[in-house]
C-alpha positions as CSV (number, residue, x, y, z in Angstrom):
1,M,24.0,-6.5,-51.1
2,K,23.7,-10.0,-49.6
3,K,26.8,-11.2,-51.5
4,R,28.8,-8.3,-50.2
5,K,27.7,-9.1,-46.6
6,A,28.5,-12.7,-46.9
7,G,31.8,-12.0,-48.2
8,G,32.5,-9.5,-45.5
9,R,31.7,-12.1,-42.9
10,A,33.9,-14.7,-44.6
11,I,36.9,-12.3,-44.6
12,F,36.2,-11.4,-41.0
13,T,35.9,-14.9,-40.0
14,S,39.1,-16.0,-41.8
15,A,41.0,-13.2,-40.1
16,V,39.7,-14.2,-36.6
17,L,40.6,-17.8,-37.1
18,L,44.3,-16.6,-38.1
19,V,44.5,-14.7,-35.0
20,L,43.2,-17.5,-32.8
21,V,45.7,-20.0,-34.4
22,A,48.6,-17.6,-33.8
23,A,47.6,-16.9,-30.3
24,T,47.3,-20.7,-29.6
25,A,50.7,-21.4,-31.1
26,W,52.2,-18.5,-28.9
27,T,50.6,-20.0,-25.7
28,L,51.8,-23.5,-26.4
29,K,55.3,-22.2,-27.0
30,V,55.4,-20.1,-23.8
31,K,53.9,-23.0,-21.8
32,G,56.5,-25.3,-23.0
33,Q,59.3,-23.1,-21.7
34,K,61.1,-24.4,-18.5
35,K,60.4,-22.0,-15.6
36,E,63.4,-20.8,-13.6
37,A,63.7,-22.3,-10.0
38,P,62.9,-19.6,-7.4
39,A,65.8,-17.8,-5.8
40,A,66.3,-18.8,-2.1
41,V,66.0,-16.3,0.8
42,Q,69.3,-16.3,2.8
43,A,69.3,-16.7,6.5
44,E,71.7,-17.7,9.0
45,L,71.5,-19.2,12.5
46,P,72.1,-16.0,14.7
47,E,73.8,-15.7,18.0
48,P,71.2,-14.7,20.7
49,A,72.5,-11.1,20.8
50,E,72.2,-10.4,17.1
51,E,69.8,-7.7,15.9
52,P,66.6,-8.8,14.2
53,K,67.0,-9.6,10.6
54,V,63.7,-9.1,8.5
55,Q,63.9,-11.4,5.4
56,E,63.7,-9.7,2.0
57,P,61.3,-11.2,-0.5
58,Q,62.6,-13.3,-3.4
59,Q,61.2,-14.4,-6.7
60,A,58.6,-17.1,-6.3
61,E,57.4,-20.0,-8.7
62,Q,54.9,-18.8,-11.1
63,P,51.3,-20.4,-10.7
64,E,49.5,-21.7,-13.6
65,E,47.4,-19.0,-15.4
66,P,45.4,-18.7,-18.5
67,M,48.4,-16.7,-20.1
68,E,52.0,-16.8,-19.2
69,P,53.9,-13.6,-18.6
70,P,56.4,-12.3,-21.0
71,A,59.8,-14.0,-21.0
72,D,61.7,-10.7,-20.3
73,E,59.4,-9.7,-17.4
74,S,61.3,-8.3,-14.5
75,E,60.8,-9.4,-10.8
76,E,59.5,-5.9,-10.0
77,E,57.0,-6.2,-13.0
78,R,56.0,-9.6,-12.0
79,A,55.2,-8.6,-8.4
80,A,53.3,-5.6,-9.7
81,R,51.1,-7.8,-12.0
82,E,50.4,-10.2,-9.2
83,R,49.3,-7.4,-6.9
84,E,47.0,-5.9,-9.5
85,A,45.5,-9.5,-9.9
86,F,45.1,-9.8,-6.1
87,V,41.3,-9.2,-6.2
88,T,38.2,-10.3,-4.3
89,D,35.7,-12.8,-5.5
90,Y,32.0,-12.0,-4.4
91,T,30.3,-12.4,-7.8
92,S,31.5,-15.7,-9.6
93,K,28.8,-17.6,-7.5
94,P,25.9,-16.6,-5.3
95,L,27.1,-15.8,-1.7
96,L,25.6,-17.5,1.4
97,E,24.1,-14.2,2.5
98,T,21.6,-14.6,-0.4
99,T,19.8,-17.2,1.5
100,P,18.5,-17.7,5.2
101,I,21.4,-20.1,6.0
102,K,24.3,-18.5,8.0
103,C,27.9,-19.5,8.8
104,L,28.3,-22.5,6.5
105,T,31.6,-24.1,7.1
106,M,33.4,-27.1,5.5
107,Q,35.9,-29.0,7.6
108,A,38.4,-31.5,6.9
109,G,37.3,-35.2,8.0
110,T,39.1,-38.0,9.7
111,T,40.3,-39.1,6.2
112,A,40.4,-37.4,2.8
113,A,37.2,-39.5,1.8
114,E,35.1,-37.3,4.4
115,V,34.1,-33.8,4.7
116,R,32.3,-32.3,7.6
117,F,29.8,-29.4,7.5
118,N,28.4,-27.0,10.1
119,W,25.8,-24.2,9.5
120,M,23.1,-22.2,11.2
121,S,19.5,-22.2,10.1
122,P,16.4,-20.3,11.4
123,D,14.3,-23.6,11.1
124,G,14.3,-26.2,14.0
125,Q,13.8,-29.0,11.6
126,P,17.1,-31.0,11.0
127,G,18.8,-29.9,7.8
128,K,20.3,-31.9,5.1
129,V,23.4,-32.0,2.8
130,V,22.4,-32.9,-0.8
131,W,25.5,-34.2,-2.4
132,N,25.7,-34.7,-6.2
133,N,28.3,-36.5,-8.4
134,A,28.7,-33.8,-11.2
135,E,30.0,-36.4,-13.7
136,T,27.4,-39.3,-13.2
137,Q,24.5,-37.1,-11.7
138,E,24.2,-39.3,-9.0
139,S,22.7,-37.7,-5.7
140,R,22.5,-38.5,-2.2
141,T,21.1,-37.0,1.0
142,V,22.8,-36.8,4.3
143,D,20.9,-35.8,7.5
144,A,22.4,-33.4,9.9
145,Q,22.2,-33.4,13.8
146,C,20.3,-30.2,14.8
147,Q,20.0,-28.3,18.2
148,P,19.0,-24.8,19.2
149,S,22.1,-22.4,19.2
150,S,23.1,-21.1,22.6
151,T,25.0,-18.1,20.9
152,M,22.8,-16.9,18.1
153,Q,19.2,-16.5,19.2
154,G,16.5,-17.9,17.0
155,Y,19.0,-20.1,15.0
156,Y,19.7,-23.7,15.1
157,V,23.2,-25.5,14.8
158,N,23.4,-28.2,12.0
159,K,26.3,-30.7,11.8
160,A,26.7,-33.4,9.1
161,E,29.4,-35.6,7.8
162,V,29.6,-36.8,4.1
163,T,31.8,-39.9,3.5
164,D,33.0,-42.3,0.8
165,L,34.3,-39.5,-1.6
166,E,36.7,-40.2,-4.2
167,P,39.8,-38.1,-5.4
168,G,39.5,-36.4,-8.7
169,V,35.7,-36.6,-8.8
170,A,33.8,-33.3,-9.3
171,Y,31.0,-33.0,-6.8
172,T,28.4,-30.2,-6.0
173,Y,26.6,-29.7,-2.6
174,R,24.1,-27.6,-1.0
175,V,22.8,-27.6,2.7
176,G,19.4,-26.7,4.4
177,N,15.8,-27.9,4.0
178,D,12.6,-26.8,2.4
179,S,11.1,-25.2,5.4
180,G,14.2,-23.1,6.5
181,G,15.8,-22.4,3.1
182,W,18.8,-23.9,1.2
183,S,22.3,-22.6,0.7
184,P,23.5,-21.9,-2.9
185,E,25.2,-24.8,-4.6
186,Y,29.0,-25.1,-4.5
187,E,31.6,-27.4,-5.9
188,Y,34.2,-29.5,-4.3
189,Q,36.8,-31.8,-5.6
190,I,39.4,-33.8,-3.6
191,P,42.7,-33.3,-5.3
192,K,44.1,-36.5,-7.1
193,T,47.8,-37.1,-6.2
194,E,50.3,-39.9,-6.8
195,G,51.1,-42.2,-3.7
196,N,51.5,-40.5,-0.4
197,D,52.3,-37.2,-2.0
198,F,49.9,-34.3,-1.0
199,T,49.8,-30.5,-0.2
200,F,48.1,-28.5,2.5
201,L,48.0,-24.7,3.3
202,F,48.6,-23.1,6.7
203,V,47.4,-19.5,7.6
204,S,46.4,-17.8,10.8
205,D,45.0,-14.9,12.5
206,A,42.4,-13.4,10.0
207,Q,40.9,-12.0,13.3
208,I,38.1,-10.3,11.5
209,G,37.1,-7.3,13.5
210,Q,40.4,-6.3,14.7
211,S,40.5,-2.6,13.9
212,E,43.9,-1.3,14.9
213,K,45.1,-1.1,11.3
214,D,41.9,-1.0,8.8
215,P,38.2,-0.9,9.2
216,M,36.7,-4.3,9.3
217,E,35.3,-4.2,5.7
218,V,38.9,-3.7,4.6
219,T,40.1,-6.7,6.5
220,V,37.3,-8.7,5.2
221,D,38.1,-7.9,1.7
222,T,41.8,-8.8,2.2
223,W,40.9,-12.0,3.7
224,D,38.6,-12.8,0.7
225,K,41.6,-11.8,-1.6
226,V,43.8,-14.3,0.2
227,V,41.3,-17.1,0.1
228,T,40.6,-16.5,-3.6
229,R,44.3,-16.6,-4.4
230,L,45.0,-19.8,-2.5
231,A,42.1,-21.6,-3.9
232,K,43.1,-20.5,-7.4
233,Y,46.9,-20.9,-7.2
234,V,47.2,-24.0,-5.0
235,P,44.2,-26.2,-6.1
236,E,46.3,-29.2,-5.2
237,A,45.9,-28.3,-1.6
238,M,43.7,-30.9,0.5
239,F,42.9,-28.6,3.3
240,M,43.7,-25.3,4.8
241,I,44.8,-25.0,8.5
242,H,43.7,-21.5,10.1
243,G,45.8,-21.4,13.3
244,G,43.3,-19.5,15.5
245,D,41.7,-16.1,16.1
246,Q,39.1,-16.6,13.4
247,V,37.4,-13.3,14.8
248,A,38.4,-10.6,17.1
249,E,35.3,-10.8,19.4
250,F,34.0,-14.4,20.0
251,G,30.4,-13.4,20.2
252,D,30.1,-11.1,17.2
253,A,28.1,-12.7,14.5
254,G,29.0,-10.0,12.0
255,Q,32.7,-10.8,12.3
256,Y,32.0,-14.6,11.9
257,D,30.1,-13.8,8.6
258,G,33.1,-11.7,7.6
259,F,35.5,-14.8,8.3
260,L,33.2,-17.7,6.8
261,N,31.3,-15.9,3.9
262,H,33.9,-16.4,1.2
263,L,33.5,-18.6,-1.9
264,G,37.0,-20.0,-1.7
265,L,36.2,-21.5,1.7
266,Y,33.3,-23.4,0.2
267,Q,35.8,-25.4,-2.1
268,I,38.6,-26.3,0.3
269,P,38.0,-28.0,3.7
270,L,39.1,-25.8,6.8
271,V,41.1,-27.1,9.8
272,P,40.2,-24.4,12.6
273,V,42.3,-24.0,15.6
274,V,40.9,-22.4,18.9
275,G,42.5,-18.9,19.5
276,N,42.3,-16.8,22.4
277,H,39.8,-14.5,20.6
278,D,37.6,-17.4,19.8
279,I,36.3,-18.5,23.1
280,A,34.2,-16.9,25.9
281,T,35.3,-15.9,29.3
282,E,32.6,-15.0,31.9
283,E,34.0,-11.5,32.4
284,G,34.4,-10.9,28.7
285,A,30.9,-12.1,27.8
286,E,29.3,-10.0,30.6
287,E,31.3,-6.9,29.6
288,K,30.3,-7.1,25.8
289,G,26.7,-8.2,26.6
290,F,27.3,-11.6,24.8
291,P,25.9,-14.9,26.1
292,V,28.5,-17.3,27.6
293,G,28.4,-20.2,25.2
294,P,30.3,-22.7,22.9
295,Y,31.2,-20.1,20.0
296,F,33.9,-22.2,18.5
297,Y,32.0,-25.6,18.8
298,E,28.9,-23.9,17.4
299,H,30.8,-22.7,14.3
300,F,32.9,-25.7,13.5
301,N,32.5,-29.5,13.1
302,V,35.9,-31.1,13.6
303,P,36.9,-34.7,13.5
304,N,37.7,-37.0,16.4
305,R,37.0,-34.3,19.0
306,S,38.1,-35.1,22.4
307,E,35.4,-34.8,25.1
308,A,37.8,-35.0,27.9
309,Y,40.8,-33.0,27.0
310,G,41.3,-29.5,25.6
311,M,38.0,-28.4,26.7
312,S,37.6,-24.6,27.5
313,K,35.6,-23.6,30.5
314,F,32.7,-22.3,28.5
315,D,33.1,-24.2,25.2
316,Q,33.0,-27.7,23.9
317,D,35.9,-27.5,21.4
318,G,38.5,-30.0,22.6
319,D,41.6,-31.4,21.1
320,Y,41.2,-33.3,17.9
321,W,43.1,-35.3,15.1
322,F,42.9,-36.5,11.5
323,V,45.2,-38.4,9.0
324,R,46.1,-37.5,5.4
325,K,48.1,-40.1,3.5
326,N,51.2,-40.8,5.6
327,T,50.7,-37.8,8.0
328,L,49.1,-37.5,11.3
329,F,47.8,-34.0,12.3
330,V,47.1,-33.2,16.0
331,V,45.3,-30.0,16.8
332,L,45.4,-28.8,20.4
333,N,43.4,-26.0,22.2
334,S,46.0,-24.1,24.0
335,S,43.3,-21.8,25.5
336,T,42.0,-24.6,27.7
337,Q,41.7,-24.3,31.4
338,Q,43.3,-27.7,31.9
339,F,47.0,-28.4,32.8
340,I,49.1,-28.7,29.7
341,N,50.3,-32.1,30.8
342,E,46.7,-33.4,30.4
343,H,47.0,-32.6,26.7
344,E,50.1,-34.8,26.6
345,E,48.1,-37.8,27.8
346,E,45.6,-37.2,25.0
347,V,48.3,-36.8,22.2
348,D,49.9,-40.0,23.6
349,R,46.6,-41.9,22.7
350,F,46.4,-40.3,19.3
351,I,49.9,-41.3,18.5
352,A,49.4,-44.8,19.8
353,A,46.5,-45.3,17.6
354,H,48.4,-44.4,14.4
355,P,52.0,-45.8,14.7
356,E,52.2,-46.4,10.9
357,V,52.6,-42.7,9.8
358,T,55.7,-41.3,8.4
359,W,55.2,-37.6,9.5
360,R,53.7,-35.9,12.5
361,V,52.4,-32.3,12.7
362,L,51.3,-30.7,15.8
363,I,49.1,-27.5,15.6
364,Q,48.0,-25.0,18.3
365,H,47.4,-21.3,18.6
366,Y,50.2,-20.0,21.0
367,P,53.8,-20.1,19.7
368,A,56.5,-22.0,21.9
369,Y,58.7,-19.3,20.8
370,S,57.5,-16.0,19.8
371,G,59.0,-13.7,17.1
372,V,57.6,-10.6,18.7
373,E,59.4,-9.2,21.9
374,H,56.3,-8.2,23.9
375,N,54.6,-11.5,23.2
376,R,57.7,-13.4,24.2
377,E,57.5,-12.0,27.7
378,K,53.7,-13.2,27.9
379,I,54.4,-16.9,26.7
380,N,53.4,-19.5,29.3
381,S,56.7,-21.4,30.0
382,G,54.6,-24.5,30.5
383,I,53.3,-24.4,27.0
384,T,57.0,-24.0,25.7
385,K,58.3,-26.9,27.9
386,S,55.3,-29.1,26.8
387,M,55.7,-28.3,23.1
388,I,59.4,-29.2,23.2
389,R,58.7,-32.4,25.3
390,M,56.0,-33.6,23.0
391,G,58.0,-32.7,19.9
392,K,60.7,-35.1,21.0
393,N,58.7,-37.8,23.0
394,F,56.1,-38.1,20.3
395,D,58.5,-37.6,17.3
396,F,56.7,-34.6,15.9
397,D,58.4,-33.2,12.9
398,L,56.9,-29.9,12.7
399,I,54.9,-27.7,15.2
400,L,52.7,-25.0,13.8
401,A,51.3,-22.0,15.6
402,G,49.9,-18.4,15.2
403,H,49.2,-15.5,17.6
404,D,52.3,-13.5,16.7
405,H,50.9,-11.7,13.4
406,V,54.6,-12.3,12.4
407,Y,56.2,-15.2,10.4
408,S,59.0,-17.2,12.0
409,R,60.8,-20.5,11.6
410,S,63.0,-22.0,14.3
411,A,66.1,-24.2,14.4
412,F,65.7,-27.9,15.4
413,V,65.1,-28.0,19.2
414,A,66.1,-30.8,21.5
415,K,64.0,-32.3,24.3
416,N,65.9,-30.2,26.9
417,G,65.6,-26.9,24.9
418,D,69.0,-27.0,23.5
419,I,69.4,-26.0,19.9
420,Y,71.1,-28.1,17.2
421,R,73.2,-25.5,15.5
422,D,75.0,-27.7,13.0
423,Y,72.2,-27.7,10.4
424,D,72.1,-25.3,7.5
425,Y,69.1,-23.0,8.3
426,A,69.4,-20.7,5.4
427,S,66.2,-20.2,3.4
428,G,66.1,-22.9,0.6
429,S,68.2,-25.4,2.6
430,T,67.6,-29.0,3.4
431,A,68.1,-30.9,6.6
432,V,68.5,-34.6,6.3
433,N,67.3,-36.9,9.1
434,P,67.4,-34.0,11.6
435,E,67.2,-34.4,15.4
436,G,64.7,-32.4,17.4
437,V,61.6,-30.5,16.3
438,M,61.1,-27.4,14.0
439,F,58.5,-24.6,15.0
440,V,56.7,-22.5,12.4
441,T,54.5,-19.6,13.2
442,A,52.3,-18.1,10.6
443,G,51.8,-14.2,10.1
444,T,48.4,-12.6,9.6
445,A,46.5,-13.8,6.6
446,S,44.2,-10.7,6.6
447,G,46.6,-7.8,7.5
448,C,44.4,-7.0,10.3
449,M,47.4,-5.9,12.4
450,Y,51.1,-6.7,12.2
451,G,53.6,-7.5,14.9
452,L,57.0,-6.0,15.3
453,P,59.7,-8.9,14.4
454,A,62.3,-9.6,17.0
455,L,64.8,-12.4,16.4
456,A,66.0,-14.5,19.4
457,D,67.0,-18.1,20.0
458,P,65.9,-20.6,18.6
459,L,64.2,-18.7,15.8
460,V,66.4,-18.5,12.6
461,V,63.9,-16.5,10.4
462,V,61.7,-13.9,11.7
463,G,60.0,-11.2,9.5
464,E,56.9,-9.2,8.5
465,N,56.8,-6.9,5.5
466,Q,53.3,-5.5,6.3
467,V,51.5,-7.9,3.8
468,P,49.3,-11.0,4.4
469,T,51.3,-14.3,4.4
470,A,50.4,-17.9,3.9
471,V,52.5,-21.2,4.1
472,K,52.3,-23.9,1.6
473,I,53.6,-27.4,2.7
474,D,54.2,-30.2,0.3
475,V,54.5,-33.8,1.6
476,T,56.0,-36.9,0.2
477,D,57.1,-40.2,1.7
478,T,60.8,-38.7,2.1
479,E,60.3,-34.9,2.2
480,M,58.4,-32.1,3.8
481,H,58.9,-28.8,1.9
482,I,57.7,-25.6,3.6
483,T,57.4,-22.4,1.5
484,A,56.1,-19.1,2.9
485,Y,54.3,-16.7,0.5
486,E,53.7,-13.1,0.6
487,V,50.2,-13.6,-0.8
488,D,49.6,-10.2,-2.7
489,S,52.6,-10.5,-4.8
490,W,53.0,-14.2,-4.7
491,T,56.6,-13.9,-3.7
492,I,58.5,-16.6,-1.7
493,F,59.5,-15.1,1.7
494,D,61.2,-18.3,3.1
495,E,61.4,-21.9,2.3
496,Y,62.9,-25.0,3.9
497,T,63.0,-28.9,3.4
498,I,63.0,-31.6,5.9
499,R,64.1,-34.9,4.4
500,K,64.1,-38.4,5.7
501,E,66.6,-40.9,4.2
502,G,67.4,-44.6,5.0
503,E,65.8,-46.1,7.9
504,E,64.6,-42.7,9.1
505,G,62.8,-42.1,5.9
506,E,61.2,-45.5,5.6
């Protein structure tokens, strides 16, 4: 009997090995095949009177996955497979809600070697960040600054910064203290890139709690799917910009939990932007029964925050900036009570301090040019004029915004508002040493609600196919490549390249 059992195991083992060898050979063969370049979305610079043109989705590049799809897979089959794989991740690691810690956020630092943390604790003793090198097992502890929260009764706001991080090194971290409890341990790794090359993500208007389309739990789940997919499909991204309206109600703690408590957000630094839903007004707080307080400031710990400009009446947010590789990022609070030209004075200082950069990107919540007709009528003309002026005076290459819940891309715009019509603006095209500044507005990243696209000068692409969208931007010394995705099917919606050559690109 023992002989027969041993022989059976040997035969079974041999069969398994043969299957594994065959599977490995097939995987290597498929991975060695060259992927086809994605098809370009076609777009033309319209005349002002032309009817709105909603872009049709085109085939996207395939992300790296454990198994490649069949070589004969159609675009429809590919999109269906991606939609089926568009799922939440609440179980791969413990969630923050399993601990007393609340509203943990990891933000981008002044440089890539720094990350910044913000969290709420029920304990009044200052918290700590315990930071570990997963390879060497070396550990260090960083103390947080702690003060009572003015917006969450019984909680304390902790802010801490971890510096001297190295690209390509795997780290783990947790926050808290022994008396107030600890968060779960999460992983973080700065992407390792060549030279000045890097990638970042741009999304906007998760607006958790906005219930015009779906119940809040549906929006939270969709946002989780988006964050999970971006973390998995774009691991090379150094950070993710969220262009404002993190929540629908500035004082709703449950909505903040819905926005922040996602595993993907604990492995990629966030760059938050102040949206009109994120800050308190005296009338709004009184009407909703919320305290008037610094909601944005108490939930985020941004780098180089201005204490003079971009301050909302009841918040402490302020304009801020940071540098990545060869690019300066300037983030403005367009919901401030200050005059817009005061922001320009602050931006002038940011620019003067970093004359060596190749690229400059400006981010704020309200678009200078709206892709939604009813929003277009409400745009503050001062914001539009100021964005154009700053784009040219300070040589910004790209100005990013949200608010519309519709994706749009503009032509290059001159300082006086004129449009440079001689460039090829079709999706997939490249502009070499362009004059003026380009505006890109993100759609909603959660599907909380969708705007109605309406094309008008200087916009050249406007569209919304009722699915969450995200923008990936790849930067080199000479190019900035913009790719907008429909995230559920990982389908390219629009793409464009800005190239600098010769003296302009040096």
